[in-house]
N, C-alpha and C positions, 0 to 999 in steps of 0.2 A: 728239369726245371729248361724248358729254352730260354734263349740269351735274350729275347727280346722279355720273357717274364720276369728273368732274375733283374733287369735294369728297372724295370718299370719296379717292380719290389722294393728295390733298394730304393728309389726317387720315392715311391711312395711312405719309406716307413725313414726319409731323411727328416721332415720335418717333426718325426715325435723323437730321434737323436737328440736332437737340438730343444723342444724342449722340456728333455729331462733329464739332460745334464746338467750337473749340481745338484739336483733336488735327492730329499732323501726320500728310503722306502723303506718300510720296516716288511718284512716277508716272514710270516709265519708257514714253518713247513712240517705239519702236524707228523704223526708217528703212521696214519697212514698212507699217508707220499711214501713217508722211509720207507716202507715195508713193500712199495711198488715197484714193478720193474723197471720204470720209469725215474725213478729216484735222483740216478749219476746224470741223467738227461738236463733233470729240471738242476742239477747245481751246474754243469755246463752255461746251461742259462744264465744261472745267478749270476756266476764269471761272467758274462758274455755285456752283463747288462752295468758289472763292475768295470767293468774296460770302453763304457763309452762316458764313464763321467758320472753316474749315479753311486750316491753314498748310499751304502747296504746294512742295515742290521737284520741279520738274521734269526730269526726264534724258532729253535726247533722243540720241539713235542715227544712223546713215546709212549700213550695213551697203551695202542693194543702189546707194543714190546713189557709195558710192566705188566700187562696185564697175564702176559705170556712167563714172563719173569717168574712171577708170583705163582703160577701154575707150578711151574718147575720145582719150584722148591718147598711146595706143600702149604702156601701159606695160601687162605682162602681170602678172598677182597672183600670189605664190607666199604657200602655208602650211606649217605643220610644225603636226602634232597638229593641225590643223585651227583654229592663229591664224594671222592674220596678219602674215607677216612684213614692216615695215616701213623703207625705203628712203630715200632722201634726197629722190629725187624722185618717189615715192609720197606722203611726207608731203604734199609741195606741194602736190596737188591734193587728199587728204585736207583740209589745212586750208581750201582752197578750198569744198569741199562741205558740212561744218562749217561753216564762217562764213557759207555762204546759209544755211542749215538753220536757224541761229541767227537770221537776222534774219527769215527769214519768220514763226518762231512768234514772236518779239518784235512783230509787226509786229499780225499777229494777234489776239496778247492786248491790244495797244491800243489798238482798234477801241474805239467810245463811238457809232457811228453808231445810230440809228432804226431800228428794223426788225429789231435784231439783238439776241441776247442780252444784251449788254454796254451797251444803251441805258443813258446816264447812268451807266458805271459807271468808276473810275478806277483801272488797274492798272497799279505798280509792277513793271517786270520786271531785274530784277538779277543780272546774270551776274560775275564774278569771278575771280581766283586761289584759290579755295576748295580748291581739291583739288593736291594735291603729286604727283609723278610721277618713279619711278625706272625703269629699263630692266627688260624683263623678262629680260632675261642670255643666256644661251646652254644651249641646249637638246639633249643625243645630238650635240654639236657643230657644232647651227645656231645660227646670233647672229640673235634676233630683231631686231635694230637700236635702231629708234628704236618698237619697242613697247615701250610701258609698261604696268606695275601704280601701283596708289594707292599712294602711300606714308604721307603725311600728310592732315588733313581738318581745316579750318578752320571745327569746330563752332559754337565762338563767334563768329566770324564770321555765318555760316548764320543761327543765331538770332537773332540782331540785327536780321538782315534778316526774317526772317518774324516776328518781332515787332514790326517798323515797318510790317507789312501787304503785305509788299511776296512776290511768289512770285519764287523762287530759280529760276533757268537755268542747266541745265549740260549741257555738250557732250561729246563722248571724247574731246579735246583738253584736254592739260593739260600746265603746266612744269614743269621739276625746280629744287634748287635751284642748278645750275649754268648753269639759265638754257636747259635746250634742252625742245624741243617733244616729245611722246612721241602716240602714238595708243592710246587705249583702249577698251576693249568698255565701251558702254553699261551691260550688264549689273552688270559689278563697280564702276563706279559708282554706281550706283544702290543695290548691296548694302549698298558699305561708308558711303555716308551713311545708308541707314536703321539698320543698323546704330548706328553712331557717335550720329545724333542722337536714338538709340530712338523713334523711327518706331513710331505704329500701325497704317499700313501700309505695304504697296509694293504697285504696281499695275503690270500691265505687258497688252498688249494682245498678241494672236495671230490666223490666220485663222479659227480658229475658235473657238466660244464656250467656253471651256478647254478643259481635259481629257476627250478622252472614251475609253468603255469598249469591252467589246468588242462591245458591242449597241447601240452607235454613238452611247449616252447621254452627257448632258454631266457627269461627275463633279462633287457638288455642293462634297464636302469633303472632303481629305487630310490624313491626318498627314502628317509630313514623313520617317518609313519607305516609307510607303504610295505615297509621291509618289515617293520613288528606287527600288521596285520597281515603280512603274508604268514607269519611262525605262528600267530595266534588262532590262524583257520585250518593249520595241521592238528590233525587228531594228537591226543594225548602220547598213543603208540606211534603214531611216525616218524614226531618230535622228541622218541626218546634216545636224547646224546647222539644225535649223531656228529660228525665233526662236522658239515656246512652248517647244521643249526647254532651248534656251539660259536662260529666264526661269523656267522648271520647277527648273533646274540652281541658279540665282539664290535661288531662293526659300525651297528647302532648306535651304540655307548661313542665309541671314537666319533664317529661324524658327529655327535650331538655337544660333546666337546671338542670339536674345532678340527680335527684330521678330514681334509675336504673328500677326499673319495676312498671305497676302502672296494680292491675287487675279490671277487672269487672265481677261480677258475680249476679245471678238472688236472687232474695231477694223473690220469687215464692216455689224456691228450698229449701226443708227444709235441710240445712247443707250445704250447696252449700259454704259457708264463709271455713268452715274444707277440705271439699274436694279439694276445687284450693288447699288450704295450704299444707295440708298433702296428698296428692296421688302423683304418679308417672306423670301422664298424665294431672291433674287439672282438673276442670267440665267447665271453663269459659274461657274470653280471657285476656293474658296478653299485654302489651303494654309496649315493654323493649328498652334500649338503644344500647342493642347487644343481639342478641339470645341468650335463655337458654341453648342454646348445641352449643358444643363447639368442633370443633376438632383440635388435639393437640397435639405435642408429649410426652410421658409419662415420669416422673422423678420418682426420685427411692422415693418417700411419695406416687406415686400410685401404691405400688405392693400389698398393701391391697386390694384394688380397682380390682385390674386384677385377683387377683386369688379367690376373689367372683364369677368374672364372668366367669374364666374359670373353675374350678373344677367339677360343675356337670357335663361337659362334658366329664372331665377326666376320672370322676365317671363309664359313658357311656361308657367310650371305644372310644370316638368319636376324643376326641382330645389326643397326647401323654403325658402322666405327665411330669409337670416340678415341680420342688422343687424350694423355697422360692429363694436359695443359686442360682440356674441356673438364675431363673428369675431375682435377683439381678445383674446378671455380663449380663444379656441382656434383660434390661427393655429399655434403650435408642433406639434399634431396635425397639421398640414396638409408634402405635398411636393411642392414644383415641378420645371415641366421651364420653363426660361428658355430663350431664344433672344435673343442679342443683347439683351439686356437688356430684355427684355419674357416677362411668364410665357405662356405656351402651353400648360400643362397641370397639372392638380392634381389631389389625391384625400387623402382624411385618414385615420388610423386612430384612433378614439375607442376608450380601455379602460372597459372591464366587467370589470374585479377578480375583484369579488366570482362573476362566472357562470368567470372565466378564458378569455373570449374578448373578439375587438375589432369591432368596427365601421365596415368599407372603406365609405366616403362620400366622399357631395359629385366624383365623377368625372369632370371637364371636361376637354377637350381642345378647343383655339381649331380653328372649322369648317376654317379654311387648314393644317391640321396633321395631319387624321383621317384618311392615307392613309400613315400608317410606321408604325401600331399601337403607338402612342405611350401608351393607354389601358393596354393588357398588361404596359407596361417600369411603368408607375405600379403595377398591381397588385402584378406580381412583388417588387416595392421592398415594396410593404406589409405580405405572405404574410411575406417574409421578415423585416419586424420583429414581425409578432405570434411565427411562431415563438422568435425571439430571446428575445422576454419569456416565453415559456412557455405562451402558448392556445394551447389545444387545439380551436378552431372559429375562423371570420371567418365574420359573416355581414352580409350590403346588402341594402336594401329600394330598388325599383325600380319604378317605374311604365311605362319605353319600354325597358329592355335588359336585359328579360327572357333573348335567348336568348344575349347576349352575355356572361352570368355561366353560362349552360349549356355553353354552348363551351369556360368555361375550368375549368372540374370543379365547380361550384357547383350544388345541391340545392335543388329547391323547398320548404319546410317550411310548417307550419302555423305562425299568429300567436303560438300559443299556447309555443313552441321558443324566445323572444325573451328574452333575461334580463331579470330583472321590472322593471330599473328603467324601460327601452327600451319593455317591452311597455305599461306606464303610460301613457307619449307616444304610443302608434301610433295614427294619426289615422286612421279606420273609413272615414272619405269619400274619403280620396283612396286607400284600397283597395288600398297597395301590395302587392307580392307579397315576400314575405320567403324569402331564398335563403340560404344556407350553405356555406361551406365547411370540412370536416374537415381537420386540420392535421397 
């Protein structure tokens, strides 16, 4: 990576470091991810998240490792409704496999060797009886035996460890109030913990880079009902208990119960976790309770974000320069598109009440977000506001975007058709084109 690329990357990630610091993430590391060659790199990235002040609960699964262990022990696995039936002999093997995974993860997070991402770090990994389990019971006459579900979570104990700057590690085995051990799914543990802790994010891994649409493209964002429709659209054969399907179901449940965002990234892509969390577009799929992108009216606290967006165009002479003081007086005229607490688009509606008209001004969309027609979203919102105010026309001045305005129904008119006050301020040196949209 060239020096300029490194600097740009660091600058772009800084807002996300600040946004994530102090937040609580529940990360689910399935057995498929543990078996993959990038497992060590993923744990290095988890350690890096911890180092920037993110509170982490790491939940691990071991489904393929358990299947392999049962096969070596000569135990045939049994399922009902795609749920493993855990008898006494199976549980012995499951305990061994889960315990081995726990020690491997703890050992990796305890590294502080030179030439590793954890050089000089001191991470305390804490495991304990934070989960109280209960038997899943009997379904259709089938006894699930020692397969269990979450009964209670010691949220105070978990928070105490997180506040002490520890990583809390949880596996698929939990004890009951009677002292028995039960086999749980990692998805249920992660979901219940995320909900009870009121976590800011739940993150999982799959073979693909998130959810894939019919055109083989990664779906960047989905609401819970959209994710459910995605699951329902898959054939029964396709949906046969893949790790991504299980996590999607868990994410839908978590979002509907208050977890704001659930992320799915690939364990095959080195650094996917960091790319998803510290870049503008991410690399995987988010399932969210509300869109990561919001259209809203600007407030005085948005001055800095708007200035950062418009200054480059002012320096190029594309926009007329606005002082901070002027922007403070005009900020309520602005509409913003905000993504992950960053202003990525803006536009203003200036009133000319005496002429029953409005000016559409200062349309800017961040260069990395100009492929989704966000300018049209802002324009349509301003048009709706102008009509609500009873304006008869909307006008705009531009030196570069003439064809864009023509495509959106504006017509070029003479300067004389500007409102009187605007005509007095017209800069003949800039020679901006005047365009009008009849409302």
